[in-house]
C-alpha positions in Angstrom: 11.8 3.2 -4.8 12.3 6.7 -6.2 11.5 6.9 -9.9 13.0 3.4 -10.4 16.4 4.5 -9.1 16.3 2.7 -5.8 15.3 -0.8 -4.8 13.5 -1.5 -1.5 14.2 -4.6 0.4 12.1 -5.3 3.4 13.8 -7.1 6.2 11.6 -9.0 8.6 12.1 -11.3 11.6 11.7 -15.0 10.5 9.0 -15.2 13.2 6.9 -12.4 11.5 7.2 -12.9 7.7 4.3 -10.6 6.8 5.7 -9.1 3.6 7.6 -12.3 2.7 4.5 -14.4 3.0 2.3 -11.9 1.0 4.8 -11.8 -1.8 5.1 -15.6 -1.9 1.3 -16.0 -1.9 0.6 -13.2 -4.4 -1.7 -11.4 -1.9 -1.7 -10.4 1.7 -2.1 -13.3 4.1 -2.3 -13.6 7.9 0.8 -14.9 9.7 1.6 -15.8 13.2 3.4 -13.1 15.3 6.1 -14.0 17.7 9.7 -13.3 18.5 12.0 -10.6 19.9 10.6 -7.8 17.7 6.9 -8.6 17.9 6.1 -5.5 19.8 7.3 -3.2 17.0 7.1 -5.3 13.8 4.2 -7.5 14.8 1.7 -6.9 12.1 -0.1 -10.2 11.4 -1.1 -9.1 7.9 0.2 -6.7 5.2 -2.2 -4.0 4.2 -3.6 -3.9 0.7 -2.0 -0.5 -0.1 1.5 -1.6 1.2 1.1 -4.8 -0.8 0.3 -2.9 -4.0 3.3 -0.6 -3.5 5.6 -3.6 -2.8 4.5 -5.4 -6.0 4.5 -2.3 -8.2 8.0 -1.4 -7.1 9.3 -5.0 -7.2 10.3 -4.8 -3.5 12.3 -7.7 -2.1 12.0 -9.5 1.2 14.7 -10.9 3.4 14.2 -12.9 6.7 16.5 -12.9 9.7 16.2 -14.9 12.9 16.0 -13.5 16.4 19.6 -14.3 17.2 20.8 -12.2 14.3 18.6 -9.3 15.4 20.0 -9.4 19.0 23.6 -9.7 17.7 23.0 -6.7 15.4 21.5 -4.7 18.3 24.4 -5.5 20.5 26.9 -4.6 17.8 25.2 -1.2 17.2 25.5 -0.5 21.0 29.0 -1.9 21.5 30.6 -0.3 18.5 28.7 2.9 17.9 26.7 3.5 21.1 23.5 3.5 19.1 20.5 2.5 21.3 18.1 0.7 19.0 15.1 -1.5 19.6 15.1 -5.1 18.2 12.8 -4.1 15.4 15.1 -1.2 14.6 18.1 -3.6 14.4 16.4 -6.0 12.0 17.6 -4.5 8.7 21.2 -4.1 10.1 20.9 -7.8 11.1 20.4 -8.8 7.4 23.7 -7.1 6.5 25.7 -8.5 9.5 24.4 -12.0 9.1 24.8 -12.1 5.3 21.0 -12.7 4.8 21.3 -9.7 2.4 24.4 -9.3 0.4 24.7 -6.0 -1.6 25.7 -6.2 -5.2 29.1 -4.8 -6.0 28.8 -1.0 -6.0 25.4 -1.1 -4.5 24.7 1.7 -2.0 22.7 0.6 1.0 20.7 2.7 3.5 19.5 1.2 6.7 16.8 2.9 8.9 17.4 2.5 12.6 15.0 3.5 15.5 15.2 3.2 19.2 12.0 4.5 20.7 11.0 1.1 22.1 14.4 0.5 23.9 15.0 -0.6 27.5 18.5 0.8 28.3 19.0 -2.1 30.8 19.0 -4.6 27.9 21.6 -2.8 25.8 24.9 -4.2 27.2 26.3 -7.4 25.9 26.5 -10.4 28.3 29.9 -11.3 26.9 33.1 -9.7 28.0 34.5 -9.3 24.4 32.5 -7.7 21.6 31.7 -9.9 18.7 34.1 -9.8 15.7 33.4 -6.9 13.5 31.6 -7.9 10.3 31.9 -5.6 7.3 30.4 -5.9 3.9 33.8 -7.3 2.8 34.2 -9.9 5.5 34.9 -10.5 9.2 37.8 -8.9 11.1 38.7 -8.6 14.8 
């Protein structure tokens, strides 16, 4: 958060709830690491400095499942030709799946990355792209 003007919401895979578990416990805890984004988001424990910053800035936490992450990754490729790794698609998955719903007028920024991407896995196995989901609803 920048001088209290921005809110940070960490989005994590449900299979790696490092921040979520730490916030719930009131301190960093060790979690199991598995799932589609384990190679990039697979920290088993939140560090003390990151926990202090998260609690001081009142950071939030949202969890998404692997299916939502893969759907977000596919949507980013199919619609925008953005090649992102599963970990990079996790925050976008929260918006597409509805796990995070911005407040009216809220401006949202999503950080994407693709350094850990295998191009062979980018194409969707389905013939038709998924319906487009926007912040206002679903449309074809």
